[in-house]
MIDOSE-1310 file (N, C-alpha, C; in nm, 2 decimals, decimal comma, always signed):
residues 143
mgvp	+9,42/+3,10/+8,92/+9,43/+3,20/+9,03/+9,49/+3,33/+8,99; +9,57/+3,33/+8,89/+9,63/+3,45/+8,84/+9,53/+3,55/+8,78; +9,43/+3,50/+8,71/+9,33/+3,58/+8,64/+9,24/+3,66/+8,74; +9,19/+3,59/+8,84/+9,10/+3,66/+8,94/+9,18/+3,77/+9,01
vkll	+9,31/+3,75/+9,04/+9,39/+3,85/+9,11/+9,41/+3,97/+9,02; +9,43/+3,95/+8,90/+9,45/+4,06/+8,80/+9,32/+4,13/+8,78; +9,21/+4,06/+8,78/+9,08/+4,12/+8,76/+9,05/+4,21/+8,89; +9,07/+4,15/+9,01/+9,05/+4,23/+9,13/+9,14/+4,35/+9,13
aalg	+9,26/+4,34/+9,09/+9,35/+4,46/+9,09/+9,30/+4,56/+9,00; +9,26/+4,52/+8,88/+9,21/+4,61/+8,78/+9,08/+4,68/+8,83; +8,99/+4,61/+8,89/+8,87/+4,67/+8,95/+8,90/+4,76/+9,06; +9,00/+4,73/+9,14/+9,04/+4,82/+9,25/+9,10/+4,95/+9,20
vsgl	+9,18/+4,94/+9,10/+9,24/+5,06/+9,04/+9,13/+5,15/+8,98; +9,05/+5,08/+8,90/+8,94/+5,16/+8,83/+8,85/+5,22/+8,94; +8,82/+5,14/+9,05/+8,74/+5,20/+9,15/+8,80/+5,32/+9,22; +8,93/+5,32/+9,24/+8,99/+5,44/+9,30/+8,99/+5,55/+9,20
agaf	+9,01/+5,53/+9,08/+9,00/+5,63/+8,98/+8,86/+5,69/+8,97; +8,76/+5,60/+8,97/+8,63/+5,65/+8,97/+8,59/+5,73/+9,09; +8,64/+5,69/+9,21/+8,61/+5,77/+9,33/+8,68/+5,90/+9,33; +8,80/+5,91/+9,27/+8,87/+6,04/+9,26/+8,79/+6,13/+9,16
lfsi	+8,75/+6,08/+9,05/+8,68/+6,16/+8,95/+8,54/+6,20/+9,01; +8,48/+6,11/+9,08/+8,35/+6,15/+9,14/+8,37/+6,27/+9,24; +8,48/+6,26/+9,32/+8,50/+6,37/+9,42/+8,53/+6,50/+9,35; +8,60/+6,49/+9,24/+8,63/+6,62/+9,16/+8,50/+6,68/+9,10
vsld	+8,42/+6,59/+9,04/+8,29/+6,64/+8,99/+8,20/+6,69/+9,09; +8,20/+6,63/+9,21/+8,11/+6,68/+9,32/+8,16/+6,81/+9,37; +8,29/+6,83/+9,38/+8,34/+6,96/+9,42/+8,31/+7,07/+9,31; +8,33/+7,03/+9,19/+8,31/+7,12/+9,08/+8,16/+7,17/+9,07
rgar	+8,07/+7,08/+9,10/+7,93/+7,11/+9,09/+7,89/+7,22/+9,20; +7,95/+7,20/+9,31/+7,91/+7,29/+9,42/+7,97/+7,43/+9,41; +8,10/+7,44/+9,39/+8,17/+7,56/+9,39/+8,22/+7,62/+9,26; +8,23/+7,53/+9,17/+8,29/+7,56/+9,04/+8,43/+7,62/+9,06
dlss	+8,49/+7,59/+9,17/+8,63/+7,64/+9,20/+8,71/+7,53/+9,26; +8,81/+7,49/+9,20/+8,89/+7,38/+9,25/+9,01/+7,43/+9,33; +9,01/+7,56/+9,36/+9,13/+7,61/+9,44/+9,14/+7,55/+9,58; +9,03/+7,49/+9,63/+9,04/+7,44/+9,76/+9,11/+7,31/+9,77
itdp	+9,13/+7,24/+9,65/+9,21/+7,12/+9,64/+9,35/+7,16/+9,65; +9,42/+7,11/+9,75/+9,56/+7,14/+9,77/+9,65/+7,03/+9,74; +9,75/+7,05/+9,66/+9,85/+6,95/+9,64/+9,98/+7,01/+9,70; +10,04/+6,95/+9,79/+10,16/+7,01/+9,86/+10,26/+7,06/+9,77
lcnd	+10,29/+6,99/+9,66/+10,39/+7,03/+9,57/+10,35/+7,16/+9,49; +10,23/+7,16/+9,44/+10,18/+7,27/+9,37/+10,16/+7,39/+9,46; +10,11/+7,37/+9,58/+10,09/+7,47/+9,68/+10,22/+7,54/+9,71; +10,32/+7,47/+9,74/+10,45/+7,53/+9,77/+10,50/+7,61/+9,65
raki	+10,49/+7,56/+9,53/+10,53/+7,63/+9,41/+10,45/+7,76/+9,40; +10,32/+7,76/+9,43/+10,24/+7,88/+9,42/+10,29/+7,98/+9,52; +10,32/+7,93/+9,64/+10,37/+8,03/+9,75/+10,50/+8,09/+9,71; +10,59/+8,01/+9,65/+10,72/+8,06/+9,61/+10,70/+8,16/+9,50
sqag	+10,62/+8,13/+9,40/+10,59/+8,22/+9,29/+10,53/+8,35/+9,35; +10,44/+8,34/+9,44/+10,37/+8,46/+9,49/+10,47/+8,54/+9,57; +10,56/+8,47/+9,65/+10,66/+8,54/+9,73/+10,76/+8,61/+9,63; +10,79/+8,55/+9,52/+10,88/+8,61/+9,42/+10,82/+8,73/+9,36
fyse	+10,69/+8,73/+9,33/+10,62/+8,84/+9,27/+10,63/+8,96/+9,37; +10,59/+8,94/+9,49/+10,58/+9,05/+9,59/+10,72/+9,10/+9,62; +10,82/+9,02/+9,62/+10,96/+9,06/+9,64/+11,00/+9,15/+9,53; +10,98/+9,11/+9,41/+11,02/+9,19/+9,29/+10,94/+9,32/+9,29
msra	+10,81/+9,32/+9,32/+10,74/+9,44/+9,32/+10,79/+9,54/+9,43; +10,82/+9,48/+9,54/+10,87/+9,57/+9,65/+11,01/+9,63/+9,61; +11,09/+9,55/+9,55/+11,22/+9,61/+9,50/+11,20/+9,72/+9,40; +11,11/+9,69/+9,30/+11,08/+9,79/+9,20/+11,03/+9,92/+9,26
narm	+10,94/+9,90/+9,35/+10,88/+10,02/+9,42/+10,99/+10,10/+9,49; +11,07/+10,03/+9,56/+11,18/+10,10/+9,64/+11,28/+10,17/+9,55; +11,32/+10,10/+9,44/+11,41/+10,17/+9,34/+11,34/+10,29/+9,28; +11,21/+10,28/+9,24/+11,14/+10,39/+9,18/+11,14/+10,51/+9,28
hkgm	+11,10/+10,49/+9,40/+11,09/+10,60/+9,50/+11,23/+10,66/+9,53; +11,33/+10,57/+9,54/+11,47/+10,63/+9,56/+11,51/+10,72/+9,44; +11,48/+10,67/+9,32/+11,51/+10,75/+9,20/+11,43/+10,88/+9,19; +11,31/+10,88/+9,24/+11,23/+11,00/+9,24/+11,28/+11,11/+9,34
eiap	+11,35/+11,06/+9,44/+11,40/+11,16/+9,54/+11,53/+11,23/+9,49; +11,51/+11,34/+9,43/+11,62/+11,41/+9,37/+11,64/+11,54/+9,45; +11,76/+11,59/+9,44/+11,79/+11,72/+9,50/+11,73/+11,83/+9,40; +11,65/+11,92/+9,45/+11,60/+12,02/+9,35/+11,71/+12,10/+9,28
sgdt	+11,69/+12,11/+9,15/+11,79/+12,19/+9,08/+11,75/+12,33/+9,06; +11,63/+12,37/+9,09/+11,58/+12,50/+9,07/+11,51/+12,51/+8,93; +11,52/+12,41/+8,85/+11,45/+12,40/+8,72/+11,34/+12,30/+8,73; +11,22/+12,34/+8,75/+11,11/+12,25/+8,77/+11,09/+12,15/+8,65
drdf	+11,11/+12,20/+8,53/+11,09/+12,12/+8,42/+11,19/+12,00/+8,42; +11,32/+12,04/+8,45/+11,42/+11,94/+8,45/+11,40/+11,84/+8,56; +11,36/+11,89/+8,68/+11,33/+11,80/+8,79/+11,21/+11,71/+8,76; +11,11/+11,76/+8,70/+10,99/+11,68/+8,66/+11,04/+11,57/+8,57
armm	+11,12/+11,60/+8,47/+11,16/+11,50/+8,37/+11,25/+11,39/+8,45; +11,33/+11,43/+8,53/+11,42/+11,33/+8,61/+11,34/+11,24/+8,69; +11,24/+11,30/+8,76/+11,15/+11,22/+8,85/+11,06/+11,12/+8,77; +11,01/+11,17/+8,65/+10,93/+11,09/+8,57/+11,00/+10,97/+8,51
iahh	+11,13/+10,99/+8,48/+11,21/+10,88/+8,42/+11,21/+10,77/+8,53; +11,24/+10,80/+8,65/+11,25/+10,70/+8,76/+11,11/+10,64/+8,78; +11,00/+10,72/+8,77/+10,87/+10,67/+8,79/+10,83/+10,57/+8,67; +10,86/+10,61/+8,55/+10,83/+10,52/+8,44/+10,91/+10,39/+8,44
qgai	+11,04/+10,40/+8,49/+11,12/+10,28/+8,50/+11,06/+10,19/+8,60; +11,01/+10,24/+8,71/+10,94/+10,16/+8,81/+10,82/+10,09/+8,75; +10,74/+10,16/+8,66/+10,63/+10,10/+8,60/+10,67/+9,98/+8,51; +10,79/+10,00/+8,44/+10,84/+9,90/+8,35/+10,88/+9,78/+8,44
dmar	+10,95/+9,80/+8,55/+10,99/+9,69/+8,63/+10,88/+9,61/+8,69; +10,77/+9,68/+8,73/+10,65/+9,62/+8,78/+10,58/+9,54/+8,67; +10,57/+9,60/+8,55/+10,51/+9,53/+8,44/+10,59/+9,40/+8,40; +10,72/+9,40/+8,41/+10,80/+9,28/+8,39/+10,76/+9,17/+8,49
aqlk	+10,74/+9,21/+8,62/+10,70/+9,12/+8,72/+10,57/+9,06/+8,69; +10,48/+9,14/+8,64/+10,35/+9,09/+8,60/+10,36/+8,98/+8,48; +10,44/+9,01/+8,39/+10,46/+8,92/+8,28/+10,52/+8,79/+8,33; +10,61/+8,80/+8,43/+10,68/+8,68/+8,48/+10,59/+8,59/+8,57
yggd	+10,50/+8,66/+8,65/+10,43/+8,58/+8,75/+10,28/+8,58/+8,72; +10,22/+8,68/+8,64/+10,08/+8,69/+8,62/+10,02/+8,58/+8,53; +9,89/+8,57/+8,54/+9,83/+8,47/+8,46/+9,72/+8,53/+8,37; +9,67/+8,64/+8,40/+9,56/+8,70/+8,32/+9,61/+8,76/+8,19
arlk	+9,56/+8,71/+8,08/+9,61/+8,75/+7,95/+9,59/+8,90/+7,92; +9,48/+8,95/+7,97/+9,45/+9,10/+7,96/+9,56/+9,18/+8,03; +9,59/+9,14/+8,15/+9,69/+9,22/+8,23/+9,83/+9,20/+8,17; +9,85/+9,09/+8,11/+9,98/+9,06/+8,04/+10,00/+9,15/+7,92
rlaq	+9,89/+9,17/+7,84/+9,89/+9,26/+7,73/+9,91/+9,40/+7,78; +9,84/+9,44/+7,88/+9,86/+9,57/+7,94/+10,01/+9,59/+7,98; +10,06/+9,49/+8,05/+10,20/+9,50/+8,10/+10,30/+9,52/+7,98; +10,27/+9,45/+7,87/+10,35/+9,46/+7,75/+10,34/+9,61/+7,70
siiv	+10,22/+9,66/+7,69/+10,21/+9,80/+7,64/+10,27/+9,90/+7,73; +10,27/+9,87/+7,86/+10,34/+9,96/+7,96/+10,48/+9,97/+7,93; +10,54/+9,85/+7,91/+10,69/+9,84/+7,88/+10,72/+9,92/+7,76; +10,65/+9,91/+7,65/+10,67/+9,98/+7,53/+10,65/+10,13/+7,55
eqgq	+10,53/+10,17/+7,59/+10,50/+10,31/+7,60/+10,59/+10,39/+7,70; +10,61/+10,33/+7,82/+10,69/+10,39/+7,92/+10,83/+10,40/+7,87; +10,88/+10,30/+7,80/+11,02/+10,30/+7,75/+11,03/+10,42/+7,65; +10,93/+10,44/+7,56/+10,93/+10,55/+7,47/+10,93/+10,68/+7,54
eiay	+10,85/+10,69/+7,65/+10,85/+10,82/+7,72/+10,98/+10,84/+7,79; +11,05/+10,74/+7,84/+11,18/+10,76/+7,91/+11,28/+10,81/+7,80; +11,27/+10,76/+7,68/+11,37/+10,80/+7,58/+11,34/+10,95/+7,54; +11,21/+10,98/+7,53/+11,17/+11,12/+7,50/+11,22/+11,22/+7,61
lgnl	+11,19/+11,18/+7,74/+11,23/+11,26/+7,85/+11,39/+11,28/+7,85; +11,46/+11,17/+7,83/+11,60/+11,17/+7,82/+11,65/+11,27/+7,71; +11,58/+11,26/+7,60/+11,62/+11,35/+7,49/+11,60/+11,50/+7,53; +11,49/+11,53/+7,59/+11,46/+11,66/+7,64/+11,56/+11,71/+7,74
lers	+11,60/+11,62/+7,83/+11,71/+11,66/+7,93/+11,84/+11,69/+7,86; +11,88/+11,61/+7,76/+12,00/+11,63/+7,69/+12,00/+11,76/+7,61; +11,89/+11,79/+7,55/+11,87/+11,91/+7,47/+11,88/+12,03/+7,57; +11,81/+12,03/+7,68/+11,81/+12,14/+7,77/+11,95/+12,16/+7,83
qalr	+12,02/+12,05/+7,85/+12,16/+12,06/+7,90/+12,25/+12,12/+7,79; +12,23/+12,08/+7,67/+12,31/+12,14/+7,56/+12,28/+12,29/+7,54; +12,16/+12,33/+7,56/+12,12/+12,47/+7,55/+12,19/+12,55/+7,67; +12,20/+12,49/+7,78/+12,26/+12,56/+7,90/+12,41/+12,57/+7,88
tgev	+12,47/+12,48/+7,81/+12,62/+12,48/+7,80/+12,65/+12,56/+7,67; +12,55/+12,61/+7,60/+12,58/+12,70/+7,48/+12,59/+12,62/+7,35; +12,56/+12,49/+7,35/+12,56/+12,42/+7,22/+12,43/+12,46/+7,14; +12,44/+12,46/+7,01/+12,33/+12,49/+6,92/+12,23/+12,37/+6,91
edr	+12,10/+12,40/+6,93/+12,00/+12,30/+6,92/+11,97/+12,26/+6,77; +11,97/+12,14/+6,74/+11,93/+12,09/+6,61/+11,78/+12,09/+6,60; +11,72/+12,15/+6,49/+11,58/+12,15/+6,47/+11,55/+12,09/+6,34
């Protein structure tokens, strides 16, 4: 009696597995998109991840705009550099969020290049601001 029960159990499990695979294949044939299959655990994780992404992007955008709101100094070049530093830092913060939450390899490569290039431009703008400050205070510029 033990053998037929084990055989029936094995057939039942394999039947369930077969039915599951058949349903996946059927779904895949029609839509080629399995996003309609929801797993409560994965779905919650995706929502949390998505919420984290939009939260970080919103904070980065707010910091960027706050940093760009400067009191005019009367020197448009200086004001431009100061605003662009804040703008570029915002781009870096957003690119970091893309690296953390994004999945598209092309966009991740772009985000990495944004971090490098915008960081270099921030350093360059900072250097220009320091030099212009040095010139205003009477220090000699190194060339």
